[in-house]
N, C-alpha and C positions, 0 to 999 in steps of 0.2 A: 560250225565245224571246227572252230579253233578252241573250243572249251572241252577239255579232257578231264575225266574223273581223276586221273593221276596228277592233275594240275600242271602238266607240261606247258612250258612257255616258248620253248625253242631249243635248237641245238646249241650246246655250249662248247663243243669241240669235236673234232674228228682226230683220233689217234692212229698213227701209222707205225707199225713195228718195222724197223729197218736195221739190218746188220750194220750199216753205216749211214746214219741219217744225212750226212753231207753229200752223199752221192746224189741225192735228190734236189740239192740246192740250185743247180743250173736251171732245172725245169721250173722250180718255184720262183726264181728270179725273173724268168721270162714272163710269167703270168702276173705276179704280184709286185715285182721290183725288189731290188736289193735292200731297200729300207724296211721292208716288211718282215725281214728275217732276222732272228736272233738265234744264237747257238750257245750250247754249253756242253759239258761233258756227257756225251752220249745222247744229246738232244738237239733238236732244231724246231723252232716254232715259226710258223708263217702266219702273220696277221692278215686276215682276210675280211675284216669288218667285225661282225658279231661273233663268229665262231672260228677260232684258229685251227689250222692243221698243226698237230703236234707229232713230230717224229721222234720215236724213242728206240734205242737199242733194246734188245730182249731183256738185258739186266735192268734197265730203266723202266721198262714196261712192267716187270715183276715188282719193282718198288712202287710204281704208281697205282698198281692194281693188285693189292696183296691177295695171295692165294689164287690168282687167276693166271692163265697163260693163253697166248694166242692159239686159235683153233687150227690155223693153217701154217705150213712152212713158208719160209721166204718172206720178203718185204710185201706188206699188204696192209690195207685198212683193217685194223683189228679191234677198234672200239669207237663207239659213238656216245658222246655225252649228251644228256638231255637235262636242261634246266627246268626245274619245277618250282612252283610257288610255295608248296607245302610238302616237305619230305615225308611227314607223317601220313598225309593223304596218299601219296605215292606208295608208301609201304603197305597201307591197307589195301590198295588196289592189287598189288602184287600178291599179298597174302590171300585175298579173296579168289584170285585167279589161280592160286596154287603154283605161281611162277617161282622157281628156285632163285634165291638171291642171297648175297651176304652183305652185311653192313660193315663199313669201315670205321676205324676209330674217329675219323673226321666227319662221320655222318652220311657219307655217300652210300648208295645202294647199288650193288654190282650184280647184274644178271649175266651168268656165264655165257660165253660165246656158243657153247654147245646147246643152249636153250634159245638162241636167237639168231639163226641162220649164219652161224660162224662169225658173228660180230658181238663182242661184249657190249652190253648196254649199261651205261653209268647214269644214275639219276642223282642230281645234286641240286641243292637250294641256292 
């Protein structure tokens, strides 16, 4: 059950769009501890083990996911990253299923939130 035609190996990250990522810091600290959190301009990353929670302002979200936008208003989980072994195989599976996606300059495949239950799906190797 863990072998997928798209070569998925696991979740790489969960991206939350937030008007102010730091508003979510106290809750993240209670669960993961202060040492798990790094912040930047319009970003907050929470190390959780294998797949971090990445909080981005709408501006940073637009930069991280070119041509995409959150499907819902307000702060919410807006994207799920999936780590694959073979990005070409993942692309073939999406094409065979006629799943709309765009490829980024750095090789990621982005399935729009409108095609995936309001959560953008990001495939990366």
